[in-house]
Phi, psi and omega in degrees: 000139180288139176268157184232140173245123179278135178232144186239000176211161187295321180297317178296321178300310183295324175297320180290323177298314179301317180297317179298321178294313180298324182273004179056044180280165175234132179163186181227134171271124175257122190236133169254111186260132176051034176061018181209340184243148179257149177213157174221151171229115182258133183234133177234113180051045177084000179252125175287118185254343178198144175231134173230149171218110185055243184264357184258154185230157171052234187298334179286339181277335186301316178301327178288321178299324180297336183270358181291125177259333177210155180201163167235141183209154172226145176254121177258104181293138176082351181254111183243129175261125176225104180269163172297121187284354176044049174090351178268149180232164177240104182272164180299321179291332173296317180297315179297322177297317178297313182293337179281347182299326180298318178294321182292325187260347186300325183268355181266134177291143177288143177292141178281119181255012179287163182271008177071027178072052184286012177116170181293143181246139179291131179275143172279148177291158177301322179296316179296318178299316179298316179298316180294317180297316179297321178294320182291328179305323180298337184256327185234004177068213186295346176297339183303321183296322178293312182300312182297318179303314180294312184295315184296336179279352185229004184270156179248350180203160176302321181296319179292327176297314180299316181295318180292321178293319180297331183294340181270357178272116187297322183278126184301315181296319178292325177298314177297318179299317177300315182299317179296313180299314182294319178299317179296317181296328180269003177077025183252000000 
């Protein structure tokens, strides 16, 4: 079974990525960026072999990673995601650019993404949370637990939870399918 390390900010994430590369680890970082977008960094024996951010991959994903102000992430050891790159490649200078992000952002304060205390928020029942997480697993795999933890801590209604969870599914048709499935499971 893959072990997981929880990370709670972008600077810590980049430090952990650098450490994984130096230690020649194998695994995938599952990242929830800015409370709405998903990203992954896959490492095989210390080599970063793939980067994704939403629907973009490798060198096209790096500019999006640079814009992350806050994140939650877990590293799943031994679990590597390698998608068909569809013409994109990951060059050594792309890897160096990615690894330099930690130094660039370490001294910058993270943007506050809280709602400034906009009032009490309705809690989802434990049963509803479990149903939504199980439904999301079918679309994003083990990344679902990170996404759900973040979303459930900030939603005000079941519908807003479904919409926020659907936003991390890169494929539009699958996102709609998740929303329909989740609404039915919650009786909506």
